[in-house]
Structure formats: C-alpha cells, structure tokens
C-alpha positions as CSV (number, residue, x, y, z in Angstrom):
1,M,-6.4,18.7,14.6
2,P,-6.0,21.1,11.7
3,H,-6.2,19.9,8.1
4,S,-2.5,20.6,7.7
5,A,-1.6,18.0,10.3
6,F,-3.6,15.4,8.3
7,I,-1.9,16.5,5.1
8,V,1.5,15.9,6.8
9,I,0.4,12.5,8.1
10,H,-0.9,11.3,4.7
11,S,2.1,12.7,2.9
12,T,4.4,10.7,5.2
13,L,2.3,7.6,4.5
14,M,2.6,8.3,0.8
15,V,6.4,8.4,1.1
16,I,6.5,5.1,3.0
17,G,4.2,3.5,0.5
18,F,6.4,4.6,-2.4
19,W,9.5,3.4,-0.6
20,L,7.9,0.0,0.0
21,S,6.8,-0.3,-3.6
22,R,10.4,0.2,-4.7
23,R,11.8,-2.2,-2.1
24,T,9.3,-5.0,-2.8
25,R,8.6,-4.3,-6.5
26,N,4.9,-4.7,-5.6
27,N,2.6,-2.2,-7.3
28,G,0.0,-2.7,-4.7
29,F,1.8,-0.1,-2.6
30,L,1.4,2.4,-5.4
31,L,-2.4,1.9,-5.1
32,F,-1.9,2.7,-1.4
33,V,-0.1,5.9,-2.4
34,L,-3.1,6.9,-4.6
35,A,-5.4,6.2,-1.7
36,E,-3.4,8.5,0.5
37,L,-3.5,11.1,-2.3
38,S,-7.2,10.9,-2.3
39,Y,-7.4,11.5,1.4
40,I,-5.2,14.6,0.9
41,T,-7.6,16.0,-1.7
42,Y,-10.2,16.3,1.0
43,H,-7.9,17.9,3.6
44,A,-6.7,20.4,0.9
45,G,-10.3,21.3,0.1
46,V,-10.4,20.0,-3.4
47,T,-13.0,17.2,-3.0
48,H,-15.9,16.4,-0.7
49,F,-15.3,14.2,2.4
50,L,-17.4,11.2,1.3
51,F,-16.1,11.2,-2.3
52,A,-12.5,11.3,-1.2
53,H,-13.0,8.5,1.4
54,I,-15.0,6.2,-0.9
55,V,-12.2,6.5,-3.5
56,A,-9.5,6.0,-0.9
57,E,-11.3,2.9,0.6
58,V,-11.7,1.3,-2.8
59,L,-8.0,1.9,-3.6
60,D,-7.0,0.6,-0.2
61,A,-9.0,-2.6,-0.8
62,L,-7.4,-3.0,-4.2
63,A,-4.0,-2.4,-2.7
64,L,-4.5,-5.0,-0.1
65,V,-5.5,-7.6,-2.6
66,T,-2.7,-6.7,-5.0
67,I,-0.1,-6.9,-2.2
68,A,-1.4,-10.2,-0.9
69,L,-1.4,-11.7,-4.4
70,G,2.1,-10.4,-5.0
71,F,3.4,-12.0,-1.8
72,R,1.6,-15.2,-2.5
73,Q,3.3,-15.5,-5.9
74,K,6.7,-14.8,-4.4
75,T,6.2,-17.5,-1.7
76,A,4.9,-20.0,-4.2
77,T,8.0,-19.7,-6.4
78,A,10.5,-19.5,-3.6
79,P,12.6,-22.7,-3.1
80,G,11.7,-24.8,-0.1
81,P,14.2,-25.5,2.8
82,A,17.0,-27.8,2.1
83,V,16.3,-31.3,3.4
84,R,19.1,-33.5,4.6
85,T,18.7,-37.2,4.4
86,P,19.8,-39.2,7.4
87,G,23.1,-41.0,7.1
88,M,24.6,-38.7,4.4
C-alpha cells in the first residue's frame, strides 16, 4: 500500500479519537490522537520509522491507561441499581 493510504487511515482514526474524546470527556483519547499523528509523521517522510513508532507506542500505552482510569472513576462514582425490598 502507498504511504498516502496509511495517511488516510491514520487521519480517520485521529478523527474518531477526537470525536470519542469529546463524547466521553476522557483525555486519553487525545493521547491516542497524538499517537496517530506520530504514525503520520513517518508516512509523510518527516521522521524515521522506528522513532515514530516508539513515540506512538508510548502514547498508545499512556492512552490506554488514561482511558481505563477514566472509566474506572466513572463507574466508581455511578449510583448502584435500585434495590426493592420485598413486601413494599
């Protein structure tokens, strides 16, 4: 596949990540967007393959942790299901 195809793929993933960050208010998705931007720098010929991928992998790992912690906090503060007592 040509580099331009990968630029389109990573750009699409950036848009999805940005949309998810707005919908969920979780900044971990913005780290994902930066990771995708790092991948694009290689395909655009700005950086070396290994450098771009190392940066992207670190950002992806940080994004995963940030998203997981964000969801964990939301579920910890969410109210539990309503419990009905028998006979009421």
